[in-house]
C-alpha positions in Angstrom: -16.5 -7.2 -9.8 -12.8 -6.9 -10.8 -10.7 -10.0 -10.2 -7.7 -10.0 -8.0 -4.4 -10.9 -9.7 -1.3 -11.9 -7.8 2.1 -12.4 -9.4 4.9 -13.8 -7.2 8.5 -14.0 -8.4 11.4 -15.4 -6.6 14.8 -17.0 -7.3 16.1 -20.2 -5.8 19.3 -18.5 -4.7 19.0 -16.5 -1.5 21.3 -14.1 0.3 21.9 -13.9 4.1 22.3 -10.1 3.8 18.9 -9.9 2.1 17.4 -11.9 4.9 18.6 -9.3 7.4 17.4 -6.5 5.2 13.9 -8.1 5.1 13.8 -8.1 8.9 14.6 -4.3 9.1 12.4 -3.5 6.1 9.5 -5.3 7.6 9.6 -3.2 10.8 9.9 0.1 9.0 7.2 -0.7 6.5 4.8 -2.0 9.2 5.1 1.2 11.2 4.3 3.2 8.1 1.5 0.9 6.9 0.1 0.8 10.5 -0.3 4.5 10.6 -1.8 4.6 7.1 -4.0 1.6 8.2 -5.7 3.9 10.7 -6.7 6.2 7.9 -7.7 3.2 5.8 -10.0 2.1 8.6 -11.5 5.6 8.8 -11.9 5.5 4.9 -13.8 2.2 5.2 -16.2 3.7 7.8 -16.7 6.8 5.6 -17.3 4.5 2.6 -19.9 2.6 4.5 -21.7 5.8 5.5 -21.5 7.0 1.9 -23.0 3.8 0.5 -25.7 3.9 3.2 -26.7 7.5 2.5 -26.2 7.8 -1.3 -26.4 4.2 -2.4 -23.1 4.4 -4.4 -19.4 4.0 -3.7 -17.0 6.9 -3.5 -14.1 6.1 -6.0 -11.3 7.9 -4.1 -12.1 6.2 -0.8 -12.2 2.8 -2.5 -8.9 3.4 -4.3 -7.2 4.5 -1.1 -8.3 1.4 0.8 -7.5 -1.0 -2.1 -4.0 0.6 -2.4 -3.4 0.0 1.3 -4.6 -3.6 1.2 -2.3 -4.2 -1.8 0.7 -2.8 0.0 0.0 -4.9 3.0 -0.3 -8.1 0.9 3.0 -7.2 -0.9 4.8 -6.8 2.4 3.4 -10.1 3.7 4.6 -12.0 0.6 8.0 -10.3 1.0 8.5 -11.1 4.7 7.3 -14.7 4.4 10.0 -15.3 1.8 7.6 -15.9 -1.0 9.1 -13.3 -3.3 12.4 -11.4 -3.6 10.8 -8.2 -4.9 11.0 -5.6 -2.2 7.7 -3.7 -1.8 7.8 0.1 -1.6 7.7 1.8 1.8 4.7 4.0 0.7 1.8 2.5 -1.3 1.0 4.3 -4.5 -2.3 6.1 -4.1 
């Protein structure tokens, strides 16, 4: 099993404008990630069936779901003020 690595970077100095941008960015990103999340859930179900029938994982489905989970985690770190690094609106698949 591959390990999970999380790197969080933030500065002590904070901006009020950036705080407002976080709020707007969060809602836009959550709408996009919510829509992609529906497809990620379908991919998990397909992965489950694929493993049940063929006894092996499908690499593309796994990569898609992992990319979505990573994007959600990045957004959560950003909105909870743990990091100043703004996550992309679209995850990299």
